[in-house]
C-alpha positions as CSV (number, residue, x, y, z in Angstrom):
1,M,0.1,-0.1,-0.1
2,T,1.2,3.6,-0.7
3,E,0.5,7.0,0.5
4,S,-2.4,8.9,-1.4
5,P,-3.0,12.3,-2.6
6,L,-5.6,12.4,0.1
7,P,-2.9,12.8,3.1
8,V,-4.9,10.8,5.6
9,A,-5.8,7.8,3.3
10,R,-4.2,4.7,2.1
11,V,-4.7,4.0,-1.5
12,S,-4.0,0.5,-2.8
13,D,-1.1,-0.1,-5.1
14,E,-3.5,-1.3,-7.6
15,V,-5.8,1.7,-7.4
16,R,-3.0,4.4,-7.2
17,A,-1.3,2.7,-10.4
18,A,-4.5,2.8,-12.3
19,L,-5.1,6.5,-11.5
20,E,-1.7,7.4,-12.3
21,R,-2.1,5.9,-15.8
22,R,-5.6,7.3,-16.2
23,A,-7.1,3.8,-16.3
24,P,-10.9,3.3,-15.3
25,V,-11.5,3.0,-11.6
26,V,-15.0,2.3,-10.0
27,A,-15.7,3.1,-6.3
28,L,-17.7,0.9,-4.4
29,E,-19.1,1.4,-0.8
30,S,-18.7,-1.1,1.9
31,T,-21.9,-0.5,4.0
32,I,-23.6,-3.1,1.8
33,I,-21.0,-5.7,2.8
34,A,-20.8,-4.8,6.6
35,H,-24.6,-4.1,7.3
36,G,-26.5,-4.8,4.3
37,L,-26.2,-8.6,3.7
38,P,-26.2,-11.7,5.8
39,R,-23.0,-13.5,6.6
40,P,-21.1,-15.4,5.0
41,R,-23.1,-14.4,1.7
42,N,-21.8,-10.7,2.3
43,L,-18.0,-11.7,1.4
44,R,-19.2,-13.6,-1.7
45,V,-20.9,-10.7,-3.0
46,A,-18.1,-8.3,-2.2
47,A,-15.8,-10.5,-4.1
48,E,-18.6,-10.7,-7.1
49,L,-19.1,-7.0,-7.3
50,E,-15.2,-6.4,-7.7
51,E,-15.1,-9.2,-10.3
52,L,-17.8,-7.2,-12.4
53,V,-15.8,-4.4,-12.4
54,R,-12.6,-6.1,-13.5
55,S,-14.6,-8.0,-16.0
56,A,-15.4,-4.7,-17.8
57,G,-12.0,-3.7,-17.9
58,A,-11.7,-1.4,-14.9
59,V,-10.4,-1.5,-11.4
60,P,-12.4,-1.8,-8.2
61,A,-11.9,0.6,-5.4
62,T,-14.0,-0.6,-2.3
63,V,-13.9,1.9,0.5
64,A,-13.9,1.6,4.1
65,V,-12.0,2.9,7.3
66,L,-9.9,0.5,9.1
67,D,-8.2,1.4,12.3
68,G,-8.7,5.2,11.8
69,V,-7.2,5.1,8.1
70,P,-9.6,5.6,5.1
71,C,-8.6,2.7,2.6
72,I,-9.3,3.2,-1.1
73,G,-9.2,-0.1,-2.4
74,L,-9.2,-3.3,-0.2
75,A,-6.9,-6.3,-0.4
76,K,-8.5,-9.9,0.3
77,D,-7.8,-9.7,3.9
78,G,-9.5,-6.3,4.1
79,L,-12.6,-7.4,2.3
80,E,-12.7,-10.3,4.7
81,R,-12.4,-7.9,7.8
82,V,-15.2,-5.7,6.6
83,A,-17.5,-8.9,6.0
84,A,-16.6,-10.6,9.2
85,D,-16.1,-7.7,11.9
86,R,-19.4,-7.3,13.6
87,S,-18.1,-4.1,15.3
88,L,-17.5,-2.1,12.5
89,R,-19.5,1.2,12.6
90,K,-21.5,2.7,9.7
91,L,-19.9,5.7,8.8
92,G,-21.4,8.7,6.9
93,F,-19.3,11.8,5.9
94,R,-19.8,13.5,9.2
95,D,-18.3,10.6,11.0
96,L,-14.9,10.4,9.0
97,A,-13.2,12.9,11.4
98,P,-14.1,11.4,14.8
99,A,-13.3,7.9,13.3
100,L,-10.0,9.0,12.0
101,A,-9.3,10.8,15.3
102,S,-10.2,7.9,17.5
103,G,-8.6,5.0,15.3
104,A,-12.1,3.6,14.8
105,S,-13.2,1.1,12.1
106,G,-16.3,1.4,10.0
107,A,-18.0,0.8,6.7
108,T,-18.7,3.9,4.6
109,T,-22.0,4.9,3.3
110,V,-22.8,6.9,0.1
111,S,-21.8,10.2,1.5
112,A,-18.5,9.0,3.0
113,T,-17.8,6.8,0.0
114,A,-18.4,9.6,-2.5
115,F,-16.4,12.1,-0.6
116,L,-13.2,9.9,-0.2
117,A,-13.4,8.4,-3.8
118,A,-13.4,11.9,-5.1
119,R,-10.5,13.3,-3.0
120,A,-8.5,10.3,-4.1
121,G,-9.1,11.2,-7.8
122,I,-11.8,8.6,-8.5
123,R,-14.7,10.0,-10.9
124,V,-17.2,7.1,-10.9
125,F,-19.0,5.4,-7.9
126,A,-21.4,2.4,-8.4
127,T,-23.9,1.8,-5.3
128,G,-27.5,0.4,-4.8
129,G,-29.6,3.3,-3.9
130,L,-29.1,6.9,-2.5
131,G,-30.5,8.2,0.8
132,G,-32.8,10.9,0.4
133,V,-35.7,13.0,2.1
134,H,-37.7,11.0,4.9
135,R,-41.4,10.6,4.9
136,R,-42.9,13.4,7.1
137,W,-40.1,15.7,6.4
138,T,-42.4,18.5,7.4
139,T,-42.6,17.4,10.8
140,T,-39.1,15.6,11.3
141,Q,-36.8,17.7,9.1
142,D,-35.0,14.2,8.4
143,E,-32.9,14.0,5.1
144,S,-29.8,11.9,4.3
145,A,-26.6,13.6,4.3
146,D,-26.1,12.0,0.9
147,L,-28.0,14.8,-0.8
148,A,-26.0,17.8,0.6
149,L,-22.5,15.8,-0.1
150,L,-23.4,15.1,-3.7
151,A,-24.3,18.8,-4.2
152,R,-20.5,19.5,-3.4
153,T,-18.6,16.6,-4.7
154,R,-17.7,16.1,-8.3
155,I,-18.4,12.4,-8.9
156,T,-20.7,10.3,-11.0
157,V,-22.8,8.0,-9.0
158,V,-24.6,5.0,-10.6
159,C,-27.6,3.9,-8.6
160,A,-31.0,2.6,-8.7
161,G,-32.6,5.8,-7.6
162,V,-33.3,6.4,-3.9
163,K,-34.3,4.0,-1.4
164,S,-38.2,3.3,-2.0
165,V,-38.9,3.8,1.7
166,L,-38.1,7.4,1.5
167,D,-40.1,10.3,0.1
168,V,-39.0,9.9,-3.5
169,P,-40.8,13.1,-4.9
170,A,-39.6,15.2,-2.2
171,T,-35.9,13.7,-2.8
172,L,-36.0,14.8,-6.6
173,E,-37.0,18.1,-5.7
174,R,-34.2,18.5,-3.2
175,L,-31.7,17.2,-5.9
176,E,-33.1,19.7,-8.3
177,T,-32.8,22.5,-5.6
178,L,-29.2,21.5,-4.7
179,G,-28.0,21.4,-8.5
180,V,-27.4,17.7,-8.9
181,T,-28.0,16.5,-12.3
182,V,-30.0,13.3,-12.7
183,L,-29.9,11.2,-15.9
184,G,-32.3,8.4,-16.5
185,Y,-30.2,5.3,-18.1
186,R,-32.5,4.0,-20.9
187,T,-35.4,5.3,-19.0
188,A,-37.7,8.5,-18.9
189,E,-38.9,7.4,-15.4
190,F,-36.8,7.7,-12.2
191,P,-36.2,4.1,-10.8
192,G,-37.9,2.9,-7.6
193,F,-34.8,1.1,-6.2
194,Y,-36.6,-2.3,-5.7
195,L,-38.8,-1.4,-8.6
196,A,-37.9,-0.6,-12.2
197,S,-39.9,2.6,-12.0
198,S,-41.1,5.2,-9.2
199,G,-43.7,6.7,-11.6
200,L,-41.8,9.9,-11.6
201,P,-40.2,11.5,-14.7
202,V,-36.5,12.3,-15.3
203,D,-35.8,15.5,-17.3
204,W,-32.8,13.7,-19.1
205,T,-32.3,10.2,-20.6
206,V,-29.0,8.8,-21.9
207,R,-28.9,5.5,-23.8
208,E,-25.1,4.8,-23.8
209,P,-22.2,4.9,-21.3
210,A,-20.6,7.2,-23.8
211,E,-23.1,9.7,-23.4
212,V,-22.7,9.6,-19.7
213,A,-18.9,10.3,-20.3
214,A,-19.9,13.3,-22.5
215,V,-22.1,14.8,-19.8
216,M,-19.1,14.4,-17.2
217,R,-16.7,16.2,-19.8
218,A,-19.3,19.0,-20.4
219,Q,-19.8,19.5,-16.7
220,D,-15.9,19.9,-16.4
221,A,-15.9,22.2,-19.2
222,L,-18.6,24.3,-17.7
223,G,-16.5,25.0,-14.7
224,G,-19.2,25.7,-12.4
225,P,-19.5,24.5,-8.6
226,D,-18.5,20.8,-7.9
227,S,-21.4,18.7,-7.7
228,A,-22.3,15.1,-8.7
229,V,-24.1,13.5,-11.8
230,V,-26.7,10.8,-10.6
231,V,-27.0,8.1,-13.3
232,A,-30.3,6.4,-12.3
233,N,-30.2,2.9,-13.5
234,P,-33.4,0.8,-13.1
235,V,-33.3,-2.8,-11.9
236,P,-34.4,-5.0,-14.8
237,V,-38.3,-5.5,-14.7
238,A,-37.8,-9.3,-14.6
239,E,-35.8,-8.9,-11.5
240,Q,-37.7,-6.2,-9.5
241,L,-39.7,-6.8,-6.6
242,D,-43.5,-7.6,-7.4
243,P,-44.8,-3.8,-7.2
244,R,-48.0,-5.1,-5.5
245,L,-46.0,-7.0,-2.9
246,H,-43.6,-4.0,-2.2
247,D,-46.4,-1.5,-1.8
248,R,-48.4,-3.8,0.6
249,V,-45.3,-4.7,2.6
250,L,-44.1,-1.1,3.0
251,A,-47.4,0.1,4.2
252,D,-47.4,-2.7,6.9
253,G,-43.8,-1.5,7.6
254,L,-44.6,2.1,8.2
255,A,-47.5,1.0,10.2
256,A,-45.2,-1.3,12.3
257,A,-42.8,1.6,12.7
258,D,-45.5,3.8,14.1
259,R,-46.7,1.4,16.6
260,A,-42.9,0.7,17.7
261,G,-42.1,4.3,17.9
262,V,-39.3,4.0,15.5
263,G,-38.1,7.3,13.9
264,G,-35.0,9.3,13.0
265,Q,-32.1,7.3,11.9
266,A,-33.5,3.9,13.0
267,I,-36.5,4.3,10.4
268,T,-34.5,3.4,7.3
269,P,-32.8,0.2,8.5
270,F,-36.0,-0.9,10.4
271,L,-38.2,-0.7,7.0
272,L,-35.7,-2.2,4.9
273,S,-35.3,-5.2,7.4
274,Y,-38.9,-5.4,7.5
275,L,-39.1,-5.7,3.8
276,V,-36.5,-8.4,3.6
277,E,-38.5,-10.4,6.4
278,H,-42.0,-10.0,5.0
279,T,-41.3,-10.5,1.3
280,G,-39.2,-13.7,1.9
281,G,-36.0,-12.3,1.1
282,A,-37.3,-11.1,-2.3
283,S,-36.5,-7.5,-1.7
284,L,-32.9,-8.4,-0.9
285,E,-32.5,-10.3,-4.3
286,A,-34.1,-7.2,-6.3
287,N,-31.4,-4.9,-4.2
288,L,-28.6,-7.3,-5.5
289,A,-29.9,-7.3,-8.9
290,A,-29.9,-3.6,-8.9
291,V,-26.3,-3.3,-7.3
292,R,-24.9,-5.8,-10.0
293,G,-26.6,-3.8,-12.8
294,N,-25.2,-0.6,-11.4
295,V,-21.6,-1.9,-11.0
296,R,-21.7,-3.1,-14.6
297,L,-22.8,0.2,-15.8
298,G,-20.5,2.2,-13.5
299,A,-17.6,0.1,-15.1
300,A,-18.6,0.8,-18.5
301,I,-18.9,4.6,-17.9
302,A,-15.6,4.6,-16.2
303,V,-13.9,2.7,-19.1
304,R,-15.4,5.4,-21.5
305,W,-14.4,8.3,-19.3
306,A,-10.8,6.9,-19.2
307,G,-10.6,6.8,-22.9
308,R,-11.4,10.3,-23.4
């Protein structure tokens, strides 16, 4: 491992060499490994996602914080640690400084991964779904840190929309207000995370990875404020969660959360777990199908971007 342009981080030799020669690199978050999947399947999925990036001709850079050091690109033992260590915290951007100062270890969420990847010089990041505006925002004022971070970070994020347990229309409004570009990939409708469509329109549709790379180049040429490009890539219809099952279980989950008094930061993990349990694992499989598609597309975009 070698030192990074980000002074406090450690970039793997493979990722550093790729960045130095301007080869394609794709950042991957580690929260899905540490907190989003059952063990030992989480380690198999982590390796699978990295292999999807490699098979497309790019270099994977899974991001995590280990013993107070941000790691951009994990070796086999690092992936195994993230997958096995139940004490790993979940780290958003706001948690990075305390984690570094205290020597803590944690898996990075979208906001932390996007920040660390961009600081290391990585331009493309593939994930599952973004955080966003929570339901009942008018009374709770609860909004994911993902949105504000993406408004000030020059990175292209490939995702399946925002988590469907959130207030999706309000999230799209916030992304517009914050100046974050949203592109629908081969769709005129914003994806619904577990579902191929949320039923809400997107303003711009692109059909090929080269078109996304062209948007990225145009963004740089404009020289405006640093902000992200969100590439909204729907899960294939054949692999989505049954929409009627999704709507029924989500409504039941929201009612269960009310009865249990669950709110704040706990509401999203509660609802996601409820969906997994009460769809017999079907929501988890739809999530993984979306992540795989996003990683493939992210790698294709990175290859086009590197070929500029």
